[in-house]
C-alpha positions, -999 to 999 in steps of 0.1 A, spaced: 490 -8 -39 457 0 -22 430 -25 -10 403 4 -13 391 26 -38 376 60 -26 344 60 -45 308 88 -44 277 71 -52 245 88 -60 213 70 -66 178 89 -73 142 75 -75 118 80 -104 86 82 -86 56 86 -109 34 116 -97 4 94 -100 22 66 -76 0 68 -44 18 36 -29 54 53 -20 58 90 3 95 105 1 101 133 25 131 153 18 153 164 45 193 179 46 210 162 16 188 131 10 150 119 13 138 89 34 106 70 16 82 49 29 53 29 19 19 47 24 -4 31 45 -29 6 28 5 -9 14 34 -25 22 68 -37 11 100 -20 1 101 14 -15 133 15 -25 127 -12 -49 106 -8 -88 76 -19 -76 85 -20 -44 56 -12 -25 23 -38 -30 -11 -26 -21 -25 -46 14 -59 -67 10 -70 -57 45 -106 -78 29 -83 -109 39 -76 -97 73 -111 -91 99 -88 -72 118 -81 -48 91 -112 -36 83 -142 -25 99 -173 -40 77 -202 -64 96 -233 -76 89 -249 -73 59 -217 -53 44 -191 -71 25 -154 -56 26 -145 -47 -11 -105 -40 -14 -97 -10 -32 -58 4 -42 -45 14 -12 -76 8 13 -107 -7 13 -149 1 15 -179 -12 27 -210 -24 0 -240 -37 7 -241 -75 4 -265 -83 -22 -266 -124 -14 -272 -117 20 -302 -95 15 -320 -120 -12 -315 -148 11 -332 -131 41 -361 -118 13 -364 -152 5 -374 -167 38 
């Protein structure tokens, strides 16, 4: 009678080469994975790293004044806010 069974557990992650949300670094006999910058979540789950919307939090982007924040996959960009220019131009 035993209250345990010896077991060797192996697992693998199937990462798509086009997936920019997860980065794995291989070490001695193991891999350590993390979500890339601009993504958050658990890299060990399928679809575990989700895009962070930097435009929802002003501290996470540098767009100011006539520039509006546009969220992109894994980051953001600043674009000219055409509405702001039209309103100023009509006054």
